[in-house]
C-alpha positions as CSV (number, residue, x, y, z in Angstrom):
1,D,-0.5,-14.8,-9.0
2,P,-3.1,-12.2,-9.9
3,D,-3.8,-11.6,-6.2
4,N,-0.2,-10.6,-5.4
5,A,0.1,-6.9,-5.0
6,S,3.9,-6.8,-5.5
7,L,3.7,-8.9,-8.6
8,Q,1.0,-6.6,-10.1
9,N,3.2,-3.6,-9.3
10,N,6.2,-5.2,-10.9
11,K,4.2,-6.2,-14.0
12,G,2.9,-2.6,-14.2
13,Y,6.5,-1.2,-13.9
14,A,7.6,-3.5,-16.8
15,L,4.7,-2.4,-18.9
16,L,5.4,1.2,-18.2
17,Q,9.0,0.8,-19.3
18,I,7.9,-0.5,-22.7
19,G,5.3,2.3,-23.1
20,K,2.1,0.5,-22.3
21,H,0.8,3.1,-20.0
22,Q,-2.8,2.0,-19.9
23,E,-2.0,-1.6,-19.1
24,A,0.6,-0.4,-16.5
25,M,-2.0,1.8,-14.9
26,E,-4.4,-1.2,-14.6
27,C,-1.7,-3.2,-12.9
28,F,-0.9,-0.4,-10.4
29,D,-4.6,0.0,-9.7
30,K,-4.9,-3.7,-9.0
31,A,-1.8,-3.6,-6.8
32,I,-3.3,-0.7,-4.8
33,E,-6.7,-2.5,-4.5
34,L,-4.9,-5.6,-3.2
35,D,-2.6,-3.7,-0.8
36,P,-3.6,0.0,-0.2
37,K,-0.4,0.5,1.7
38,L,2.0,-0.5,-1.1
39,A,3.8,2.9,-1.5
40,Q,5.8,1.7,-4.5
41,A,2.6,1.1,-6.5
42,Y,1.5,4.7,-5.8
43,N,5.0,5.9,-6.8
44,N,4.9,3.9,-10.1
45,K,1.4,5.1,-10.8
46,G,2.6,8.7,-10.3
47,S,5.4,8.0,-12.8
48,A,2.8,6.8,-15.3
49,F,0.7,10.0,-14.8
50,E,3.9,12.1,-15.0
51,Q,5.0,10.5,-18.3
52,S,1.6,11.2,-19.8
53,G,1.7,14.8,-18.7
54,Q,-0.9,14.6,-16.0
55,L,1.2,16.3,-13.4
56,E,-1.5,17.0,-10.8
57,L,-2.5,13.4,-10.7
58,A,1.1,12.4,-10.5
59,L,1.6,14.7,-7.5
60,E,-1.4,13.1,-5.8
61,C,0.2,9.7,-6.2
62,Y,3.6,10.8,-5.0
63,D,2.0,12.5,-2.0
64,K,0.3,9.2,-1.1
65,A,3.6,7.3,-1.6
66,T,5.5,9.7,0.6
67,N,2.9,9.5,3.3
68,L,3.0,5.7,3.3
69,N,6.7,5.4,3.3
70,Q,8.8,8.3,4.7
71,N,12.0,6.4,4.2
72,N,12.1,5.9,0.4
73,V,13.8,8.7,-1.5
74,N,12.3,7.9,-4.9
75,P,8.8,9.3,-4.4
76,F,10.2,12.4,-2.7
77,N,12.6,13.0,-5.7
78,N,9.7,12.3,-8.1
79,K,7.5,14.7,-6.2
80,G,10.1,17.4,-6.3
81,S,10.5,17.0,-10.1
82,V,6.7,17.4,-10.6
83,L,6.6,20.4,-8.3
84,K,9.5,22.0,-10.3
85,D,7.6,21.3,-13.5
86,L,4.5,23.0,-12.0
87,H,6.7,26.0,-11.1
88,R,6.2,25.4,-7.4
89,F,9.9,25.9,-6.8
90,Q,10.0,26.3,-3.0
91,E,8.0,23.1,-2.5
92,A,10.3,21.3,-5.0
93,L,13.3,22.6,-3.1
94,D,11.9,21.2,0.1
95,C,11.5,17.8,-1.4
96,F,15.0,17.8,-2.9
97,N,16.5,18.9,0.5
98,H,14.6,16.1,2.2
99,V,16.1,13.6,-0.3
100,I,19.6,15.0,0.5
101,E,18.9,14.8,4.3
102,M,17.7,11.2,3.9
103,D,20.5,10.1,1.7
104,P,23.4,12.6,1.3
105,K,25.2,10.3,-1.3
106,N,22.1,9.8,-3.4
107,S,22.7,10.5,-7.1
108,L,19.1,10.6,-8.3
């Protein structure tokens, strides 16, 4: 169903895993258009940006994902990784500490 945001997001994730970044990005954009509150689509879009070296754009997506869903550790962990790569170490540490507080047994 092309009008199902979750399916578009999942399709984008699969495309991202096989290296089809542009097609994946189109799916994430469609998912976000269909459901602007779908945090996972922003997280996955951030991953696509991160993998292509566009760290500032990745950070914007991870920020959106963390704002939409405060209970998912993945975007916080991803955000911390990008902040580390941007040499924003204190902010990265804050993200990683937040992940540990949310899920002490998390092995991300």
